[in-house]
Structures are given as structure tokens and as C-alpha cells.
MMTF fields as JSON, N, C-alpha, C and O atoms, coordinates in Angstrom:
{
  "mmtfVersion": "1.0.0",
  "mmtfProducer": "UNKNOWN",
  "numBonds": 415,
  "numAtoms": 416,
  "numGroups": 104,
  "numChains": 1,
  "numModels": 1,
  "chainsPerModel": [1],
  "groupsPerChain": [104],
  "chainIdList": ["A"],
  "bondAtomList": [4, 2, 8, 6, 12, 10, 16, 14, 20, 18, 24, 22, 28, 26, 32, 30, 36, 34, 40, 38, 44, 42, 48, 46, 52, 50, 56, 54, 60, 58, 64, 62, 68, 66, 72, 70, 76, 74, 80, 78, 84, 82, 88, 86, 92, 90, 96, 94, 100, 98, 104, 102, 108, 106, 112, 110, 116, 114, 120, 118, 124, 122, 128, 126, 132, 130, 136, 134, 140, 138, 144, 142, 148, 146, 152, 150, 156, 154, 160, 158, 164, 162, 168, 166, 172, 170, 176, 174, 180, 178, 184, 182, 188, 186, 192, 190, 196, 194, 200, 198, 204, 202, 208, 206, 212, 210, 216, 214, 220, 218, 224, 222, 228, 226, 232, 230, 236, 234, 240, 238, 244, 242, 248, 246, 252, 250, 256, 254, 260, 258, 264, 262, 268, 266, 272, 270, 276, 274, 280, 278, 284, 282, 288, 286, 292, 290, 296, 294, 300, 298, 304, 302, 308, 306, 312, 310, 316, 314, 320, 318, 324, 322, 328, 326, 332, 330, 336, 334, 340, 338, 344, 342, 348, 346, 352, 350, 356, 354, 360, 358, 364, 362, 368, 366, 372, 370, 376, 374, 380, 378, 384, 382, 388, 386, 392, 390, 396, 394, 400, 398, 404, 402, 408, 406, 412, 410],
  "bondOrderList": [1, 1, 1, 1, 1, 1, 1, 1, 1, 1, 1, 1, 1, 1, 1, 1, 1, 1, 1, 1, 1, 1, 1, 1, 1, 1, 1, 1, 1, 1, 1, 1, 1, 1, 1, 1, 1, 1, 1, 1, 1, 1, 1, 1, 1, 1, 1, 1, 1, 1, 1, 1, 1, 1, 1, 1, 1, 1, 1, 1, 1, 1, 1, 1, 1, 1, 1, 1, 1, 1, 1, 1, 1, 1, 1, 1, 1, 1, 1, 1, 1, 1, 1, 1, 1, 1, 1, 1, 1, 1, 1, 1, 1, 1, 1, 1, 1, 1, 1, 1, 1, 1, 1],
  "groupList": [{"groupName": "UNK", "atomNameList": ["N", "CA", "C", "O"], "elementList": ["N", "C", "C", "O"], "formalChargeList": [0, 0, 0, 0], "bondAtomList": [1, 0, 2, 1, 3, 2], "bondOrderList": [1, 1, 2], "singleLetterCode": "X", "chemCompType": "L-PEPTIDE LINKING"}],
  "groupTypeList": [0, 0, 0, 0, 0, 0, 0, 0, 0, 0, 0, 0, 0, 0, 0, 0, 0, 0, 0, 0, 0, 0, 0, 0, 0, 0, 0, 0, 0, 0, 0, 0, 0, 0, 0, 0, 0, 0, 0, 0, 0, 0, 0, 0, 0, 0, 0, 0, 0, 0, 0, 0, 0, 0, 0, 0, 0, 0, 0, 0, 0, 0, 0, 0, 0, 0, 0, 0, 0, 0, 0, 0, 0, 0, 0, 0, 0, 0, 0, 0, 0, 0, 0, 0, 0, 0, 0, 0, 0, 0, 0, 0, 0, 0, 0, 0, 0, 0, 0, 0, 0, 0, 0, 0],
  "groupIdList": [1, 2, 3, 4, 5, 6, 7, 8, 9, 10, 11, 12, 13, 14, 15, 16, 17, 18, 19, 20, 21, 22, 23, 24, 25, 26, 27, 28, 29, 30, 31, 32, 33, 34, 35, 36, 37, 38, 39, 40, 41, 42, 43, 44, 45, 46, 47, 48, 49, 50, 51, 52, 53, 54, 55, 56, 57, 58, 59, 60, 61, 62, 63, 64, 65, 66, 67, 68, 69, 70, 71, 72, 73, 74, 75, 76, 77, 78, 79, 80, 81, 82, 83, 84, 85, 86, 87, 88, 89, 90, 91, 92, 93, 94, 95, 96, 97, 98, 99, 100, 101, 102, 103, 104],
  "secStructList": [7, 6, 6, 7, 5, 7, 1, 1, 6, 6, 7, 5, 2, 2, 2, 2, 2, 2, 2, 2, 2, 2, 2, 2, 2, 2, 2, 2, 2, 2, 7, 7, 1, 1, 2, 2, 2, 2, 2, 2, 2, 2, 6, 1, 1, 1, 7, 1, 7, 7, 7, 7, 7, 1, 7, 1, 1, 1, 7, 7, 7, 7, 7, 7, 1, 1, 7, 1, 2, 2, 2, 2, 2, 2, 2, 2, 2, 2, 6, 6, 1, 7, 7, 7, 7, 6, 6, 7, 2, 2, 2, 2, 2, 2, 2, 2, 2, 2, 2, 6, 6, 1, 7, 7],
  "xCoordList": [119.499, 120.506, 121.782, 122.896, 121.309, 122.542, 123.219, 122.642, 124.896, 125.319, 125.442, 126.118, 124.738, 125.164, 126.231, 126.286, 127.187, 128.161, 128.343, 127.931, 129.073, 129.015, 130.453, 131.276, 130.67, 132.237, 132.726, 133.1, 132.837, 134.139, 134.234, 133.37, 136.356, 136.238, 135.537, 135.676, 134.659, 133.995, 133.113, 132.307, 133.436, 132.771, 130.801, 129.973, 130.867, 129.567, 128.34, 128.94, 127.565, 126.644, 126.884, 127.163, 126.62, 125.607, 127.154, 127.05, 128.376, 130.311, 130.147, 130.335, 129.797, 129.886, 129.466, 130.08, 128.066, 127.246, 127.854, 127.27, 128.754, 128.451, 129.882, 130.084, 130.647, 131.777, 131.655, 132.179, 130.577, 130.643, 130.305, 130.733, 129.196, 128.73, 129.956, 129.96, 130.778, 132.065, 132.797, 133.13, 132.933, 133.688, 133.242, 133.85, 131.725, 130.74, 131.322, 131.891, 131.129, 131.349, 132.456, 132.388, 133.808, 135.388, 135.586, 136.028, 134.876, 135.06, 134.704, 135.429, 133.197, 132.57, 133.388, 133.523, 133.872, 134.33, 135.684, 135.933, 136.962, 138.085, 138.25, 139.257, 137.146, 137.29, 138.001, 138.082, 138.939, 140.283, 140.187, 139.406, 141.884, 141.815, 142.71, 143.469, 143.097, 143.76, 142.875, 142.063, 143.345, 142.617, 143.319, 142.635, 144.243, 144.584, 144.251, 143.933, 144.29, 143.45, 142.451, 141.873, 141.583, 140.426, 139.942, 139.123, 141.314, 141.414, 141.879, 141.432, 142.575, 143.114, 141.719, 141.484, 140.968, 140.047, 139.087, 138.638, 138.982, 137.761, 138.353, 137.55, 139.594, 140.51, 140.927, 142.109, 140.576, 141.751, 141.482, 142.557, 140.497, 140.54, 140.88, 141.129, 140.812, 141.064, 142.171, 142.541, 143.23, 144.663, 144.904, 144.006, 146.493, 146.842, 145.294, 144.406, 145.417, 144.971, 145.023, 145.997, 144.376, 144.269, 144.168, 143.658, 144.284, 143.489, 143.523, 144.53, 142.1, 142.381, 143.493, 143.782, 143.972, 144.513, 144.383, 144.002, 144.708, 144.692, 144.755, 143.795, 146.271, 147.583, 146.498, 145.814, 146.473, 145.86, 146.655, 146.078, 148.143, 148.277, 148.447, 148.502, 148.502, 148.316, 146.973, 147.145, 145.991, 145.195, 144.602, 143.377, 145.389, 145.604, 147.039, 148.109, 146.916, 147.837, 147.906, 146.976, 149.882, 148.691, 148.928, 150.009, 148.411, 147.89, 149.32, 150.19, 149.229, 150.371, 149.975, 149.165, 150.753, 149.665, 150.361, 150.041, 151.211, 152.044, 150.737, 150.303, 150.506, 149.236, 148.03, 148.758, 147.228, 145.697, 144.863, 143.634, 145.663, 144.72, 144.26, 143.178, 145.816, 145.152, 144.261, 143.395, 144.96, 143.774, 142.708, 142.064, 142.343, 140.971, 139.903, 138.68, 140.742, 140.551, 140.053, 138.934, 140.749, 140.156, 139.312, 138.186, 139.257, 138.434, 136.864, 135.857, 137.035, 135.495, 135.07, 133.883, 136.625, 135.379, 135.0, 134.336, 135.56, 135.268, 134.117, 133.557, 133.377, 131.706, 130.643, 129.482, 131.621, 130.601, 130.125, 128.907, 130.579, 129.984, 129.303, 129.606, 127.489, 126.13, 125.949, 125.797, 125.76, 125.838, 124.9, 124.512, 124.484, 123.741, 124.156, 125.016, 124.001, 124.28, 123.903, 123.57, 123.838, 121.896, 122.766, 122.52, 124.418, 124.66, 124.91, 125.119, 124.856, 125.001, 126.186, 126.042, 127.49, 128.316, 128.991, 129.901, 128.47, 128.913, 128.618, 129.217, 127.78, 127.466, 128.299, 128.829, 128.44, 129.539, 130.994, 131.653, 131.57, 132.649, 132.923, 133.561, 132.217, 131.954, 131.956, 133.078, 131.513, 130.798, 132.242, 132.827, 133.17, 134.376, 135.551, 136.452, 134.982, 135.917, 136.403, 137.464, 134.994, 134.816, 135.714, 136.358, 135.057, 134.949, 137.039, 137.625, 137.598, 138.745, 139.302, 140.492, 138.928, 140.028, 139.276, 139.638, 138.585, 138.011, 139.202, 139.431, 139.721, 140.58, 141.397, 141.523, 142.062, 143.818, 144.243, 145.414],
  "yCoordList": [137.587, 136.625, 137.273, 136.904, 138.719, 139.236, 140.125, 140.894, 139.7, 140.945, 139.959, 140.262, 138.933, 138.452, 137.768, 136.903, 137.53, 136.799, 135.826, 135.971, 134.917, 133.864, 133.543, 133.716, 132.952, 132.649, 131.944, 130.833, 132.208, 130.888, 132.473, 132.892, 133.329, 134.204, 135.056, 135.444, 135.69, 137.279, 136.523, 137.237, 135.277, 135.805, 135.78, 135.859, 135.701, 136.553, 134.714, 133.806, 134.361, 133.304, 132.187, 131.045, 133.194, 132.663, 132.633, 132.465, 132.968, 132.294, 131.301, 130.378, 130.938, 130.112, 128.705, 127.649, 129.118, 128.191, 127.227, 126.156, 127.566, 127.869, 127.158, 126.102, 127.471, 126.486, 125.422, 124.47, 125.403, 124.214, 122.43, 121.277, 123.396, 122.307, 121.876, 120.768, 122.683, 122.375, 121.162, 120.022, 121.844, 120.571, 119.019, 117.967, 119.395, 117.999, 117.271, 116.182, 117.956, 117.75, 116.612, 115.677, 117.216, 117.176, 115.611, 114.591, 116.017, 114.578, 113.449, 112.455, 113.49, 112.864, 111.539, 110.35, 112.449, 111.999, 111.246, 110.156, 112.419, 112.173, 111.084, 110.491, 111.15, 109.714, 109.478, 108.438, 110.929, 110.867, 109.831, 109.497, 109.634, 107.97, 108.791, 107.925, 110.187, 110.178, 111.547, 112.275, 111.538, 113.298, 114.451, 115.471, 114.506, 115.224, 115.749, 116.931, 114.224, 114.899, 115.241, 116.072, 114.818, 115.198, 117.629, 118.532, 117.259, 118.374, 119.425, 120.531, 118.85, 119.5, 119.851, 121.028, 118.986, 118.999, 120.523, 121.476, 120.572, 120.891, 122.609, 123.527, 122.799, 124.144, 123.93, 123.606, 123.927, 124.159, 125.766, 126.268, 126.738, 128.383, 128.987, 130.161, 127.875, 129.035, 129.367, 130.047, 128.765, 129.298, 128.461, 127.671, 128.458, 127.446, 127.467, 128.319, 125.835, 125.227, 125.917, 126.654, 126.139, 127.271, 126.581, 125.695, 126.116, 126.376, 126.975, 126.971, 127.578, 128.268, 127.752, 126.627, 129.413, 129.331, 130.248, 131.325, 130.024, 130.801, 132.147, 132.891, 132.627, 133.37, 134.672, 134.464, 135.76, 136.651, 137.905, 138.593, 137.71, 137.775, 137.323, 137.878, 135.603, 135.095, 133.982, 132.947, 134.493, 133.458, 132.91, 132.798, 132.411, 130.87, 130.173, 130.768, 129.092, 128.565, 127.203, 126.396, 126.929, 126.88, 124.885, 124.467, 124.36, 123.144, 121.877, 122.213, 121.149, 120.202, 119.269, 118.45, 119.285, 118.306, 116.82, 115.998, 116.697, 115.922, 114.908, 113.787, 115.516, 115.318, 114.221, 113.274, 113.867, 113.606, 114.01, 114.072, 114.227, 114.406, 115.887, 116.464, 116.378, 118.364, 118.597, 119.437, 117.152, 117.856, 117.722, 118.75, 116.591, 115.995, 116.98, 116.862, 117.884, 118.885, 119.681, 120.082, 120.124, 121.813, 121.011, 121.482, 120.087, 119.932, 119.92, 120.556, 119.164, 119.611, 120.652, 120.968, 121.779, 123.103, 123.907, 124.941, 123.203, 123.744, 123.934, 124.951, 122.638, 122.46, 122.723, 122.454, 123.278, 123.524, 124.946, 125.055, 125.797, 127.227, 126.553, 125.932, 127.344, 127.348, 127.778, 128.938, 127.899, 128.38, 127.596, 126.462, 128.422, 127.56, 126.829, 127.325, 125.259, 124.041, 123.376, 122.248, 123.699, 122.682, 122.028, 120.985, 121.836, 120.154, 119.016, 117.849, 119.623, 119.059, 118.501, 117.281, 118.883, 119.068, 118.63, 117.809, 119.331, 118.589, 117.532, 117.113, 116.491, 115.717, 114.812, 113.865, 115.006, 114.413, 114.272, 113.29, 115.306, 115.686, 114.308, 113.26, 114.933, 113.97, 112.189, 111.991, 111.582, 110.617, 110.386, 109.44, 111.138, 110.655, 110.285, 109.456, 111.36, 111.339, 109.836, 109.316, 109.255, 107.958, 106.504, 105.485, 107.509, 106.084, 105.999, 104.983, 107.073, 106.781, 106.813, 107.124, 106.634, 106.612, 105.016, 103.953, 105.236, 102.698, 101.789, 100.581, 102.799, 102.713, 101.533, 100.405, 102.657, 102.796, 101.703, 101.629],
  "zCoordList": [91.387, 90.914, 90.693, 91.067, 89.752, 88.912, 90.153, 90.922, 90.082, 91.25, 92.736, 93.719, 92.605, 93.439, 93.866, 92.992, 94.652, 95.063, 96.554, 97.705, 95.944, 96.889, 96.931, 96.033, 98.343, 98.815, 98.034, 98.411, 97.139, 96.21, 95.049, 94.279, 95.5, 95.168, 94.948, 93.788, 95.604, 95.169, 93.366, 92.768, 92.89, 91.331, 91.676, 92.583, 90.991, 90.588, 90.995, 90.42, 91.42, 91.474, 89.737, 89.372, 89.335, 88.405, 86.278, 85.063, 87.478, 87.105, 87.577, 86.785, 88.79, 89.726, 89.311, 89.159, 89.169, 88.858, 87.034, 86.87, 86.03, 84.833, 85.233, 84.634, 85.921, 86.607, 86.851, 86.273, 88.211, 88.712, 87.497, 87.448, 86.682, 85.699, 84.617, 84.08, 84.42, 83.486, 84.577, 84.251, 86.047, 86.939, 86.942, 86.748, 87.291, 87.381, 86.122, 86.189, 85.005, 83.469, 83.044, 82.247, 84.156, 83.928, 84.468, 83.938, 86.184, 86.848, 86.408, 86.44, 85.81, 85.15, 84.392, 84.681, 83.223, 82.248, 82.355, 81.842, 83.512, 83.588, 85.315, 85.701, 85.871, 86.868, 87.69, 88.344, 87.8, 88.695, 90.28, 91.17, 89.712, 90.351, 91.359, 91.795, 92.076, 93.449, 94.008, 93.437, 95.193, 95.615, 95.013, 94.942, 94.668, 93.439, 92.746, 92.613, 91.684, 90.332, 90.824, 90.124, 92.371, 91.984, 92.469, 92.296, 93.111, 93.633, 92.072, 91.768, 91.568, 90.226, 89.389, 89.114, 89.064, 87.848, 89.229, 88.593, 90.014, 91.519, 91.36, 91.195, 91.425, 91.774, 90.414, 90.524, 88.999, 87.93, 87.773, 87.446, 87.875, 87.732, 89.395, 89.667, 90.343, 91.818, 91.975, 92.932, 90.664, 91.592, 92.655, 92.944, 93.668, 94.925, 94.966, 94.923, 95.092, 97.201, 97.831, 97.682, 98.63, 100.526, 101.171, 100.486, 102.341, 103.614, 105.061, 105.77, 105.478, 106.265, 107.759, 108.168, 108.36, 109.535, 110.184, 109.724, 111.596, 112.606, 112.507, 112.711, 112.083, 111.896, 111.266, 110.264, 111.872, 111.404, 109.946, 109.104, 110.24, 109.373, 107.701, 106.604, 108.422, 106.655, 107.402, 108.046, 107.115, 106.567, 106.043, 106.086, 105.387, 104.447, 104.308, 104.442, 104.078, 103.62, 102.753, 102.739, 101.57, 100.914, 100.81, 101.225, 100.536, 100.776, 100.059, 99.256, 100.372, 100.367, 99.805, 100.238, 98.264, 97.552, 97.36, 96.502, 98.188, 98.531, 99.523, 99.258, 100.298, 101.197, 101.123, 100.825, 101.155, 100.405, 102.204, 102.256, 103.421, 104.541, 104.117, 104.231, 103.445, 103.441, 102.284, 102.038, 101.385, 99.848, 100.788, 100.996, 101.46, 100.943, 102.251, 102.329, 103.136, 103.897, 103.433, 103.75, 102.557, 101.53, 100.736, 100.892, 99.996, 98.936, 99.705, 99.395, 100.566, 102.325, 102.396, 102.485, 102.345, 103.521, 101.844, 101.775, 100.634, 99.481, 99.559, 99.148, 100.299, 99.85, 101.398, 101.706, 101.954, 103.261, 102.796, 102.943, 102.402, 102.456, 101.223, 100.204, 102.334, 101.452, 100.313, 100.696, 98.573, 97.786, 96.91, 97.189, 95.587, 94.752, 94.179, 93.452, 93.974, 93.554, 92.978, 93.342, 92.176, 91.089, 90.859, 91.465, 89.96, 89.586, 90.605, 90.272, 92.32, 93.311, 93.502, 93.572, 93.639, 93.129, 94.295, 94.18, 96.05, 97.215, 97.348, 98.338, 96.759, 96.812, 96.1, 96.682, 95.007, 93.512, 94.057, 93.718, 94.967, 95.573, 96.774, 96.882, 97.318, 98.577, 97.865, 97.398, 97.776, 96.927, 96.196, 96.724, 94.857, 94.517, 96.023, 96.152, 96.979, 98.09, 98.055, 97.712, 98.63, 99.411, 98.22, 98.466, 96.41, 95.784, 95.567, 95.193, 95.854, 95.584, 97.08, 97.042, 98.169, 99.568, 99.574, 100.079, 99.111, 99.05, 97.859, 97.81, 97.095, 96.048, 96.088, 95.612, 97.184, 97.565, 98.458, 98.831]
}
């Protein structure tokens, strides 16, 4: 596992696992009430939230943080890449999206 990387900004797997544990604790403690708040927790150490696009010159575009559909898309894209997920972040993010959307 040492030196192994995952598709999350090239972070070593061990570092991403530590971060995912912190994000899970933050989500459970803060109980975000909007997709934007959820994204802010999940991407707090990752820089601006971005989505892939077809443009080869600029393969990523910033997410409009005032557009819940774009935020949801970015959150779902962030969990579709397979990586070691001992804290079940993918399931937690999906359940938080459902909880937030049902409350709106």
C-alpha cells in the first residue's frame, strides 16, 4: 500500500483514507443542510470543486456553487472512482444527498 496512489489529486492511499475518516466525522457532527455545505465538507482540502468537461484545452471546469444540480453531480462523480473506502464514504455521501434533497 505504501506509495500507492488513488485518483484523488494523486494523494497516497493512506493519506486519502485519513482524510476520508475526518470528512466522515465532520459530516456526522455537522449534519449539513444543503448540498453546498456537504460539498464544502467533502472537498475542504481539495481546492475548488470542479467537474470534467469535453474540452481538451481545459478538461475541468469550476462548479457553480449556486447550482445544486452541479454540486450533486460533482459529489456523485467524486465517489464513482473505485478506491479504498474503509469508512463507507460513498454510501454516506449518497445517503446525505437523499436526506438533504428530501428536506428541501
